[in-house]
C-alpha positions as CSV (number, residue, x, y, z in Angstrom):
1,M,92.8,107.6,171.8
2,I,95.9,108.9,170.0
3,N,96.4,112.4,171.1
4,P,97.1,115.3,168.6
5,T,100.3,116.0,170.5
6,T,101.6,112.5,169.6
7,L,101.2,113.2,165.9
8,H,102.6,116.7,166.4
9,F,105.7,115.2,168.0
10,L,106.2,112.8,165.1
11,S,105.8,115.7,162.6
12,E,108.4,117.7,164.4
13,L,110.7,114.8,164.7
14,K,110.6,114.2,160.9
15,L,111.7,117.9,160.4
16,N,114.3,117.7,163.1
17,N,115.7,114.2,163.0
18,N,118.8,114.7,165.0
19,K,120.1,113.8,168.5
20,D,120.3,117.4,169.8
21,W,116.7,118.2,169.0
22,F,115.5,114.8,170.4
23,T,117.4,115.4,173.6
24,V,115.7,118.8,174.2
25,H,112.3,117.3,173.4
26,K,112.8,114.0,175.3
27,S,109.8,114.8,177.6
28,D,107.6,115.2,174.6
29,Y,108.7,111.8,173.3
30,T,108.0,110.3,176.7
31,L,104.4,111.6,176.7
32,A,103.9,110.4,173.1
33,L,105.3,107.0,173.9
34,E,103.1,106.6,177.0
35,N,100.1,107.6,174.8
36,M,101.0,104.9,172.2
37,I,101.5,102.3,174.9
38,E,98.0,103.0,176.2
39,F,96.6,102.8,172.7
40,A,98.4,99.5,172.0
41,D,97.2,98.1,175.3
42,D,93.6,99.0,174.3
43,V,93.9,97.3,170.9
44,I,95.4,94.1,172.5
45,A,92.6,94.0,175.1
46,Q,89.9,94.3,172.4
47,M,91.5,91.7,170.1
48,S,92.2,89.3,172.9
49,K,88.4,88.9,173.2
50,H,88.2,87.1,169.8
51,D,91.8,85.9,169.1
52,V,94.7,84.4,171.0
53,L,97.8,86.6,170.8
54,E,101.3,86.1,172.0
55,N,101.4,89.8,172.9
56,T,100.1,90.8,176.3
57,S,101.8,94.2,176.7
58,G,101.6,97.3,174.5
59,K,105.0,98.4,175.7
60,K,106.7,95.2,174.7
61,S,104.9,95.2,171.3
62,L,106.0,98.7,170.2
63,Y,108.9,98.9,167.8
64,R,111.9,101.1,168.8
65,I,111.9,104.7,167.6
66,Y,115.7,104.5,167.5
67,K,117.1,103.4,164.1
68,D,120.0,101.0,163.5
69,V,121.9,103.0,160.9
70,R,125.0,100.8,160.7
71,F,124.1,99.4,157.2
72,S,121.8,102.2,156.0
73,K,122.6,105.2,153.7
74,D,120.1,107.2,155.7
75,K,121.9,108.1,158.9
76,T,119.1,110.0,160.5
77,P,118.9,108.4,164.0
78,Y,115.1,108.1,164.6
79,N,112.1,106.6,162.9
80,P,109.4,109.4,162.8
81,R,106.6,106.9,163.5
82,F,105.1,104.7,166.2
83,S,104.3,101.1,165.3
84,F,103.6,97.8,166.8
85,G,103.1,94.2,165.7
86,L,100.9,91.5,167.1
87,Q,101.4,87.8,166.6
88,R,98.9,85.1,166.9
89,A,99.8,82.4,169.5
90,S,100.7,78.8,168.9
91,A,101.7,76.9,165.7
92,E,98.0,76.3,164.8
93,R,97.2,80.0,164.4
94,R,99.0,81.7,161.5
95,G,99.2,85.4,160.5
96,G,100.2,88.6,162.1
97,Y,98.9,92.2,162.6
98,Y,100.7,95.5,162.2
99,V,99.7,99.1,163.2
100,H,101.7,102.1,161.9
101,I,101.1,105.6,163.1
102,E,102.8,108.4,161.1
103,P,101.5,111.8,160.1
104,G,100.2,111.5,156.6
105,N,101.0,107.8,156.3
106,S,99.1,105.8,159.0
107,F,97.9,102.4,158.2
108,I,97.1,99.0,159.6
109,G,98.0,95.7,158.0
110,C,97.8,92.0,158.4
111,G,98.8,88.8,156.7
112,F,102.1,87.1,155.9
113,F,105.0,89.5,155.6
114,A,107.9,87.1,155.1
115,P,106.9,83.5,154.6
116,N,109.8,81.1,154.9
117,P,110.6,79.1,151.7
118,E,108.7,76.0,152.9
119,D,105.5,78.0,153.8
120,L,105.7,80.0,150.6
121,K,105.8,76.8,148.5
122,R,102.9,75.4,150.4
123,I,100.8,78.5,149.8
124,R,101.6,78.5,146.1
125,L,100.7,74.8,145.8
126,D,97.3,75.5,147.4
127,I,96.7,78.5,145.2
128,A,97.5,76.4,142.1
129,S,95.0,73.7,143.3
130,N,92.3,75.8,144.9
131,Y,92.3,79.0,142.9
132,D,88.5,79.3,143.2
133,E,88.6,79.2,147.0
134,W,91.2,81.9,147.1
135,E,89.1,84.1,144.8
136,A,86.1,83.6,147.0
137,I,88.0,84.7,150.1
138,L,89.7,87.7,148.5
139,Q,86.4,88.8,146.9
140,S,84.5,88.4,150.2
141,K,82.7,91.4,151.6
142,N,84.9,91.6,154.7
143,I,88.1,91.8,152.6
144,K,86.8,94.0,149.8
145,E,85.2,96.6,152.0
146,N,87.9,96.8,154.7
147,F,91.1,96.3,152.6
148,G,90.4,96.3,148.9
149,T,92.9,93.9,147.3
150,L,95.8,91.7,148.3
151,T,99.2,93.4,148.2
152,G,102.9,92.6,148.7
153,E,106.1,91.9,146.8
154,K,106.0,89.7,143.7
155,V,108.4,87.8,141.5
156,L,108.8,89.3,138.1
157,T,107.3,86.5,136.0
158,A,106.4,83.0,137.3
159,P,107.8,81.4,140.4
160,K,110.0,78.3,139.8
161,G,107.9,75.2,139.1
162,F,104.8,77.1,138.0
163,S,103.7,78.0,134.5
164,K,103.4,81.6,133.5
165,D,100.1,80.6,131.8
166,H,98.5,79.3,135.0
167,P,95.1,81.0,135.5
168,A,96.2,82.0,139.0
169,I,99.5,83.4,137.9
170,E,98.9,86.8,139.5
171,L,98.4,85.3,142.9
172,L,101.2,82.8,142.4
173,R,103.6,85.7,141.8
174,F,103.2,87.0,145.3
175,K,106.0,86.6,147.8
176,Q,104.0,88.4,150.5
177,Y,100.3,88.1,151.2
178,L,99.3,91.3,152.9
179,L,96.1,93.3,153.4
180,I,96.5,97.1,154.1
181,R,94.1,99.8,155.1
182,N,95.2,103.5,155.2
183,Y,93.9,106.2,157.6
184,T,93.9,110.0,157.6
185,D,95.3,111.9,160.6
186,A,91.8,112.8,161.6
187,E,90.7,109.2,161.6
188,V,93.8,108.2,163.7
189,M,92.9,110.8,166.3
190,A,89.2,109.8,166.6
191,P,88.2,108.7,170.1
192,D,87.1,105.2,168.8
193,F,90.2,104.5,166.6
194,A,91.3,101.5,168.8
195,T,87.8,100.0,168.3
196,E,88.1,100.7,164.5
197,V,91.5,98.9,164.4
198,N,90.0,95.9,166.2
199,R,87.0,95.8,163.9
200,V,89.0,95.8,160.7
201,L,91.6,93.3,161.9
202,K,88.9,91.0,163.2
203,S,87.4,90.9,159.7
204,V,90.3,88.9,158.3
205,R,89.5,85.9,160.4
206,G,88.2,83.8,157.5
207,Y,91.4,84.5,155.6
208,F,93.6,83.6,158.6
209,D,91.7,80.5,159.4
210,Y,92.1,79.3,155.8
211,M,95.8,80.1,155.7
212,S,96.3,78.4,159.1
213,E,94.8,75.2,157.8
214,V,96.9,75.4,154.6
215,L,100.1,76.0,156.6
216,T,99.5,73.2,159.1
217,T,98.7,70.5,156.6
218,N,100.4,68.9,153.6
219,V,98.8,68.7,150.1
220,N,97.0,65.6,151.2
221,G,95.3,67.4,154.1
222,E,97.4,65.6,156.7
223,S,98.7,67.6,159.8
224,V,102.3,68.5,159.7
225,L,102.5,69.7,163.3
């Protein structure tokens, strides 16, 4: 489980985001980091029972707490959160998972964060041709109950090559195809939170399977791998 002391450390770090404070509290960071590694290992172990992941280590999956401030206006040196990403293995399995732990702003997400131009075009062509299938997937019980609605950045009007009057224009405008679920601090610290994360991320399998088929075939259904 995620310990209350881990969230407390992150709360204090947000209030004292400087090197001097962090140096004094380095032992608190080490304990919080070890707790998050154990949590990530638990999530990976559970998810590996039903999916094939590139990630085998919680430690290697965690994002750094140290910020790269070279090109940022915000020069605070640390990210007051713990997070990790999980990638599905092989070219046949598309989609990724993300877990973000931050006091008052914890969430899990999955989907397609930054499709390359070729994949994005392929997704949009499928939406334009198979709008009903997309609606069925996004309105399914698993998606609606666990995530609500699709989210992500959008173009302002219509993407190039698509009519603004297309019945699927709202889906076509997406540049990212993400599903997000938020959690309270109390939910994050529950003993079975790793199991909850596994349950919710597992529920997107229908969406991921469909997208994997789309992104590994051309518009004629022929493999491109």
